[in-house]
C-alpha positions as a printed Julia matrix, in Angstrom:
113×3 Matrix{Float64}:
   0.0    0.0     0.0
   1.4    3.47   -0.86
   2.62   5.67    1.94
   1.39   9.24    2.51
   4.86  10.63    1.81
   5.15   8.83   -1.53
   6.35  11.24   -4.23
   4.1   12.35   -7.05
   4.76  10.43  -10.27
   3.96  12.0   -13.66
   3.19  10.19  -16.93
   2.84  11.3   -20.55
   0.85   8.18  -21.38
  -2.17   6.83  -19.57
  -1.13   4.08  -17.12
  -3.24   1.01  -16.41
  -6.05   1.82  -13.95
  -9.37   0.68  -12.48
 -12.53   2.55  -11.55
 -13.19   0.09   -8.69
 -12.09   2.07   -5.63
 -12.67  -1.0    -3.45
 -10.21  -3.12   -5.47
  -7.62  -4.76   -3.24
  -4.89  -4.62   -5.88
  -1.97  -2.36   -6.65
  -3.78  -1.15   -9.79
  -4.15   2.63   -9.87
  -7.63   3.91   -9.06
  -9.54   6.58  -11.02
 -12.12   8.34   -8.84
 -14.1   10.11  -11.55
 -17.49   9.14  -12.92
 -16.48  10.14  -16.47
 -13.78   8.67  -18.72
 -10.27  10.02  -18.2
  -9.61  13.12  -20.33
  -6.73  13.03  -22.77
  -3.67  15.23  -22.44
  -4.53  18.61  -23.96
  -8.22  18.36  -23.06
 -10.01  21.16  -21.26
 -11.48  20.34  -17.85
 -13.17  22.26  -15.05
 -11.63  21.85  -11.6
 -14.71  21.96   -9.37
 -12.94  22.44   -6.06
 -11.75  25.69   -4.49
 -12.95  27.87   -7.37
 -10.0   26.98   -9.58
 -12.08  26.71  -12.76
 -11.08  25.84  -16.3
  -7.72  24.38  -17.22
  -5.82  22.18  -19.65
  -4.63  18.63  -18.89
  -0.81  18.67  -19.05
  -0.06  15.08  -17.99
  -1.28  12.18  -15.88
  -0.06  11.71  -12.32
  -0.2    9.17   -9.53
  -0.33   9.92   -5.84
  -0.98   7.4    -3.06
  -2.41   4.84   -5.47
  -4.84   7.2    -7.22
  -4.6    8.34  -10.81
  -4.99  12.06  -11.32
  -4.4   14.8   -13.85
  -1.87  17.6   -13.82
  -3.97  20.58  -14.87
  -2.78  24.09  -15.74
  -5.58  26.52  -14.84
  -6.32  29.25  -17.38
  -7.44  31.95  -14.92
  -7.04  30.65  -11.36
  -8.14  32.63   -8.31
  -5.67  35.0    -6.64
  -4.92  32.57   -3.8
  -3.73  30.02   -6.38
  -1.34  32.43   -8.11
  -0.13  33.75   -4.74
   0.8   30.2    -3.78
   1.95  28.81   -7.16
   2.85  31.78   -9.35
   1.44  32.47  -12.79
  -0.12  29.46  -14.53
   2.44  27.45  -16.5
   2.74  23.77  -17.47
   5.55  23.23  -14.96
   3.29  24.59  -12.19
   0.2   22.54  -13.06
  -1.86  21.34  -10.11
  -2.95  17.8    -9.31
  -6.67  17.09   -9.64
  -8.35  13.73   -9.17
 -11.28  12.4   -11.19
 -13.93  13.29   -8.63
 -12.66  16.9    -8.6
 -13.01  17.61  -12.32
 -15.59  17.6   -15.07
 -15.17  17.62  -18.8
 -15.79  20.84  -20.7
 -18.15  20.53  -23.68
 -16.41  21.21  -26.99
 -18.81  24.07  -27.72
 -17.99  25.93  -24.48
 -15.5   28.75  -25.08
 -12.3   28.57  -23.03
  -9.13  30.69  -23.25
  -7.19  28.01  -25.16
  -9.84  28.0   -27.87
 -10.36  31.76  -28.05
  -9.73  32.99  -31.55
  -9.07  29.49  -32.83
């Protein structure tokens, strides 16, 4: 079983995972109700008012699969803590903390495209 102080691991390809959070295996667990977004997809981080962002990579922490997401326009507390949004300062969000953004919804990455 992973330890709380286990370092964050990042991946550019989607690792093997399960959606069964009760599974008694070492398989990574995805906590979201929706399929895992691809790298480059737009998602909404529902917690703490962070808002819209782009998936930069996949990540694993304490046995759970998550997404490294770069917010487009995070709240002031986020930039005070992390600096201006950039791929190298993307934040970790788990499946239950995000939702997919419909393709028709305008987001900064699509503006003017």
